[in-house]
C-alpha positions, 0 to 999 in steps of 0.5 A: 220756311219758304223756298223763294229764300233758297231759290236762284236770282231768277227764280226769285224773280219769277216767283214774284212776278207769277205772283204780281200777275196774279195778285193785280190782274190785267183785263187784257192779256196777250201772250207772244212768245214768253212776253206777256202783252197786259192791258187794262181799260179803266187803270192807267198803271203802268204794269197793268198796260205793258209788255212784260218779257219773262225769259231773258233768252227769247229775243228772236225777230224782236222788231217784228214782235214790238210791232204787234205789241205796239198794234195792241196798245194802239187798238187800246187807244194806249201807248207802247210800253216795255217794262223791264225786270231781269228776266227781259234779257240783254238782248232786248235791252240792246235793240231798244237801246239801238232804237234810242227808247227812253228809260223812266221809272225804276223801281224795287221789289222788296222781300222779308221773312215773316217771323215773330221777330218781323212781327213784334209790334202788330196789331190784330186788325180785321179786313173790310170786306165793302169793297166800295168803302175801302175803294172810298178810303183809298180815294180819300187818302189819295185824293183820287178821282172817281175813275180811279176808284171805278178802275180799281173796284174792278182790279180787286173784284179780279184777285184770285187770292184772297186779299185782305183790304185794310184802312185806318179810319180813326173817328171815320176818317181814313188815313192809311189803306193797305191790300195784302194778297194772300198766295199761298206762301206769300203775301203781297202789299199793294195801294200801300198809302198814307194820308198827306196830314196823317204821315211820320205819325206811324201810321204806315208801319201801323198798317203795314204789319197788320196787313201781315200779321193777318196773312202770316196768320194764314201761312204766309212766311214771306212778304214782298212789294214793289215800290218807285225808287224815287220814294225814298220816304217809303223804301225807308220805313221798308228797310226799318220793317226789315225788307230787302232789295230783291231785284229792281225794274224799270220802264223802257218807251219808243223815243218821243212818245208821251 
């Protein structure tokens, strides 16, 4: 079994944060101490456009470093955002509190051991090789713009671990999509979505289990994912599959900024 199940709480966070950076790479990455400044042209996702502190003890020169991060974002025409996992630490959180920063968009990171029991009912599903076809399916499921499609294709092309692209397409109509990134003993799930007209029919469960079975056959031992705390339907599904909460993160931005 994966050693992530027997490590400290912060050790779990570090493993999943590192896996997340590899699985969902930003186009521009800068470091300021242990802060990772991630900016991605062509994609608006906050986790791809945020400052990610990785050491609770790294609290030196906060005003100066925040100003430098703000400059990086301004150069790319974006607003400064901090992604606050448990690795951000209390000192930074207190500093942002004192300056009146807004908090928003809390998310859960969930995990599940991949066992025979957890894979019960999983159906073999061959991932797509055609990135363009997959991105088109995602756009149809999400009713997304061409801009989002272009940005997603770039992200998929930049993923370094092995990525499986899954789409349920009965009668050639996409109803659910999922990306599963196999990274050593971890399997990360991204872009899990079901078309509004196809919900409540088990499509989300089918595509997640099929993706995880694919990763387990390649050596993955633990599955993980990120889901917004407000998405009660998705959280209920993941809990029914055996996922449990590992930790939470949220975003912060200067007060008054969009």
